[in-house]
N, C-alpha and C positions, 0 to 999 in steps of 0.2 A: 416625068414622076417616076421613081423605080420601079424595076420589075418583079418588085419584093409585094408590095402593095397593089391593094384592089378596094372597091367599095363592096363591102359584103350585101350579097344579093337571096333574099330569103326563096322560099318555093312558091309564094305568092306574086312574087316578082319584083317587091320592096325592097327597094335599095339605100340601105343607111348613107347619110351626110358623111361618114367619118371612116379614115381608111383604118386599115386591117394588114396584118400579114396575112396576105397567100398563101397557098398550097409549098411553093417554091420557096418564099422568103420563110417557112416555119422550118421546112427542110434543112435551109443553108444555118440557119438558126441553130438549128439542134447539131449540125453537122460542127458550126465555129465553135459550138460550149463544149461539143468531145473534144477537140483540139486544143482549146485551151487548158482543159481540164489533164489530160494527156502529157502536153507541154511541163504544166508544173508540178505533175507528180513522176512524169516518167514511165509511165504506164497503162496500158489500155483495159488492166484487170478490173477497174471501177465502173467500166461500160458492161460488164459482164456478171456482174453482183447485184443482186438484186437489192441489196442494202443501201446503197447508190444509186436506185434508180429513181425513188421518192424524191431525193436531194437533188438529182439534175433536172427534174421535171418542175420542183419551186423555184430552181435557179431562171428557168427558161419562162416561168409564169412571170416572175419577176420582169426578167428581161424585156418579153413582150409590151407587158403593163408602161415601162418605161420607152421604149420604142413608140408604144400608141400615142403616150404623153406627146413627144417630140412631135411626133410627125405630123399630130392634131394641135399641135401647138396650145395643151391644156394647161391651166397652173392650176397645183392642190388648194 
């Protein structure tokens, strides 16, 4: 299994049976997303502009949903 996924464990020690991105996975996804946007825009100004912060967050959440669906082999 990938180093980017773990089973979520809450404060009471309950472990979820589905995999989710861990902190390393989340950080790598964020870095990859920034690289993609920089590649196609030719600028890293977007990352410093608060107007684009929400859009980046939405894209990251959509990607996380897709990744979680694939890794857990869920179907809509």
